[in-house]
Structures are given as structure tokens and as C-alpha cells.
N, C-alpha and C positions, 0 to 999 in steps of 0.2 A: 479688578484692581481699582483703587480709589486714592485720592489725595489724602495725605496724613492730616492736614488741617481740617478737611471736611469730616474725616472720621472722628477727630477730637470733638468737633461741634456736635456731631450726631450722638456722641456718647455723653453729652451734657457737660463737657469740660468748661464751656464758656461760649461767649459770643465770638464772632470772627476776630474782632479786635483783641479780645481777651486771650484767645487761643494764640494769636500772633505773639503776644507778650509772653505767654507761657512757654512757647517754643524758644523764643529768644533767650529766656532765662535758663534754659538747659534742664528743665524739669521733666522732659519727655525722653524716654528711651524706646528704641525699636530693636527687639531681639537682644536686649541687654546693652546696647550701645547708644550713647546720647545722640539725639537727632534734633536739629534746629530748622531743617528745611521743610516747610509746610507743603511744598509741592511734590514731595517724595511720594511715589506710588507704592502702595502696599496691598497685600491680600489679607484682610481681617481674619480669614480662616486659617492662615498659616503664620503670619507675623504676629509676634507678641508685643503689644504696645502697653507701656506703663507710664503713669503720671505720678511723680513723687514716689516711685517704687510700687505703686498699686496697679495691677493689671486692669485694662479697660476692655469693655466689650460693647457691641451695639446695644442700644437701649431696647429695641423691639417695640411692639405696640403698647402704647400707654393710653388709658382712658381714665379721665378724672371727672368726678361728679361734684358740682358746686351747688350750694344753696345760695343763690344769688340774692343780694340785697337790692333795694331800690337805689337809684341814684347813679348807676353805672350803665354805660352803653355796651352792647355786645359787639365789640370790634377789637381787632388786634392793635389798632392805634387810632387816636383821635386828637386833633390839635386843640380842641376846646373842652372836651368832656373827659371825665374819668372813665376808664375802660375796665372790663372784667379781668383783663390780663393783669392788672395791678393787684388783684386779690389772690393771685396764685402764689403759693409759698416759694421761697428761693430755689428749692430743689427741682421745681418744675419750670423755672424761668428759661432754661436753655434746652428744653426737650422739644421745642418747636411745636407746642400745642396750639390748636386752633379750635374756636368754638364750633359746636355742632348745631347749626341753625342759630336762632337768636331769640332773646327775650328783650322787649323794649325797655327803655330806661326806668320806667315806673313799675314794671312787672318784676315780681320776686319769684324765687323757687328754683326748681331743678334745671340745671344747665350742664351739658356735657362738653368735654374737650377731648381731642385726640391728636396724636401725631401721625396717625395712619390715614393718608389721603383717600385710599380706596374705601376704608371703613366709613370715613366721614361722608363721602358721596353716597354710599349705600344707605346710610341712616337718614339723610335729608331728601332722598329721592321720593318724589310724589307717588311712585309706583309701590313703595313699601307700605304706605298707609299705616305708619306706626301710630298707635293711639297716644294722645297726650291729654292728661286730665288736669283741669284748672279749677281752683276755688275762686269764685267771684263774689264780691260785695257790690251791690248795685242799687240804683233807685228803683222803686216799685217792687212788685212781687210777680214772679213768673207763674204763669197758669198753663192749663192744658193746651190752649191754642198755641202758646209759645213753644211748648214741648213738641207739638206736631210740626210746627214750622221748621224747627231744627232737624227733626227726623226726616223731613221730606227733602232737605237740601235747599239752602236759601240762595237767592240771587240778590246781591247787594245793590245799592243805589247806582254805583258806577258800572254795573253789569257783571261784577265778579261773581262767578258761580262757585258755591261752596258744596263740598260733599255732605251727605247726610251726617248729622252730628247728634249727640245725646245731651239733652238739657235735663238736669235733675234739680227741681226746686227744693230748697231746704228751709223754706219759710220766708218771712218778710225780708226782702233785700239780700238774700243769700242763695247761691246756686252752685252746683258742680256742672262743669261743661267738659265734654269729651269730644275732641276733634281728631281727624285722621289725616290732616295735612297741616301745612304751616304757612298759610298766606299772611301777608302784611297786616298786623294788628287784627287778626281774624276774629278772635273771641270778642274783643271790644266792639268791633264793627257789627258782628252778628247780634250782640246784645243791644246795641244802639238801634239797630234796625227794628227791634221789637219794643223800642221805647224805654229800654232799661240801661241808662248810662252807668258804666262800670266805674266805681270809685276805688276799688282795690282788686288786684289780680295776682294769683300765685299758682305757678305750675307745680303740681304735687306728684305727678307720675309721667313717665315716658316709657312706653313699652312695658317691660316687666320691672323697671327700676322705679323706686320711690325715694323720697327724701329721708324716710326713717326718722332718726333722732339727730341728724346732722344739723348743728347750729347754723344760724344765718351767717353768711359770709365765710363759712368754712368749706373745705374740700376733703374728699377722700378718693383714693385710687381704687378703681374696680379690680376685682380678682379676675384671673384668667377664666374662671367659670362664668362670671358675669359678662365678660367680653364675649365669650362664646354664645351666651343667650341673646345678646343684642345683635350679634353678627348674623344669627340665624333667623331673627324675628322679621 
């Protein structure tokens, strides 16, 4: 059993304050009868809830992939900065999505969101060692010694230990970097430790997921098959 107002929020009907107004306006029915009491207990599996005559059901697991642009911080709210939540289309604003891990303000590329807390924690768990592939533009040119340093696992200046990673030089000032964890500013710090200051960074892949042709600043919802793939990875 759960409260009617919570059920409406979970179904994406609106925020708590919006749901309160929706109930007050008489737009909600339970088993065909108008209901304005948000504290009413109901069984979603037995009671039929309608908003403006349309039946509602629990949203279920939602995973959204965003091609994040620079200039937005990965946070649900921030008093001074624009957040990635502002880029989500209206239909996702009330699904209680949260970012999976984070990209820093200047970094672009693949960023996931989900409303499934258990899935979120599995995806960000260090034990999972999900691969993340980044394209980096940087000062200098990566060489074989740099490749070996990444492969051996680096210890940064502050003592942070990094798991073995893959550095693939792409010519002067360009590299692909694959890491298997998500430490703070990890790719930038690892490159800097080898004397290669990063000037641009884009995450292109996470696990089996890639950006594909998704335009910068846009999102797409993962299919159930794709959710299954990342759940098992």
C-alpha cells in the first residue's frame, strides 16, 4: 500500500506541489470515483488510478543517455552553476532521474541518468570496473613510456592510486584513454602527471554504450535490451 500523492509523483504526474494542486482540482479518480485526498492509501496492483481520464501506472526503470555539453555541472541542483538536469526534456523532469557518476563542467560526452537507485549504485561501484573511453586533446604527444605508465597503474602526486588504464596515442596532441574507475578528474590528472595538460575531454563510451549520432545537448532513452546489457556488465 502507498499514498496516492506519492504514486502520482512516481508516475510522473508532477512535483509534490503540482500533484497537490492536481488533486485539489479534482482531476484524479480512483476506481472511477473522484479523489482529492493525497494521503489515501492504495494498492497500485488493484486500484485503478486515472488522471484526466487516462490510466496511470508505475514508471518502472528509466535510463537516459545524454550527450553532455560543456558548461554544465553534474549535479541535481547548484546555487550558482547550470546543471545537467536543466537539459532534460520536460517528460523526464518528474521521473526522479539522477546522474550516474559525473562529468566535470568542462568535459563533454556520454552521461547516464536513472531513476533506479539499485542500478545506479551497481553502475558506479568500483568493483564493477566498467570501462569508460575518453577522447582527449592535450599539450605534447603521448609516447611509449606514457603508454606503459598508464598500463602499469599510476600513483598521482597526492598518493591516489589508479588502476591500470589504456592510453592510445592518436598523433600530436590527441589520445584515447580508457579507464575502469571514476576517480575525481582522473583522466585529466593522469595526463597531467605525464606532462600532457588536457585542453579538451569527451567521454565517448561507457561499457557497451556509445554516443552514436546523438547531437550534443540531446538525450535518448535506453531500450529494455540496453538496460539489460548495462545491468549485467
